[in-house]
N, C-alpha and C positions, 0 to 999 in steps of 0.2 A: 493915684497912689497904689502901689503894690501892697498886697495883704501883709507882707512882712514889715513894711514901713508903718503900718497902723498900730503895731504892738508898742506898749510902753516899755522903755528900756532904762536900765540903770546907767551909772556913769561909765561902766566898763562895756556897755553895749549888750549886756545880757537881758533877756526878756524878764520883766518883773512878774512873778506869779505868787499866788497865795494859796495855801493848803485848803482844799475844800473839806468841810466837816459834815457834809450831808446835803440833802436836797429835799424839796417839797414841791409837789405839783397840785394844781387845783384847776378844775374846769370853770370857765367864766361864762355863765349864761349858755352853756352847751355850744359855744361858738368859738372859744379861744382857750389856749392853755396858758395859765400863769405858772411861772417857774421861779422858785426861790432858791438861791444858792448861798448858804452861809459859809463864811470863810474866816480864817485866822490870818492876822498880819504876821510877817516873818519875825521870828524871835519872840513872839508873843507867848507868855506863859499862862494866860487865862485858861479857865476851864470851859468857858462859853465862847461862842463865835465873836470876833471883833467887829464884823460887819456882814452885810449880805447884799446880794444883787437881787432885784425883783424884776423879772422880765415877763413880757407877754408875747406869745406867738399867735397871730390872729387867723391862721387858716390851717386846715388839716394837712395840706401838702407841705407846708413849711415845718410842721411838727414831725412829719414822716422823714423829711430831709435831714432835720436836726438829729433825730433818732438814728438814722442810718449813718450819719457822720460819726456818731459816738460808737456804733457797732464796728464801723470800719477802723476807727482808731484802736479799739480793743483788739481787733484781729491783728493789726500791725504790731501792737505791743506784745501780744502772745507769740507771734511769729519771731520777733526779735529776741524774746526771752529764750525760745527754743534753740535759736542759732548761737546764743552766747556761750 
């Protein structure tokens, strides 16, 4: 399955996304990274997160790869904003 096919989509074929309202990280026994991503559901008017994902990354190489992917995405967003 291609990466694009793995995304959840709505009835119009758009990728379903939820606004991120923060993040928390925690080291687990100095061997892994726990990552909590609280989010809001679309059209939610609450003042606190509707849900959260709690993930674990079990080795330093994957933590670095994830971090680099975020940095690369930030660079692309900034570059696109400058070109707009």
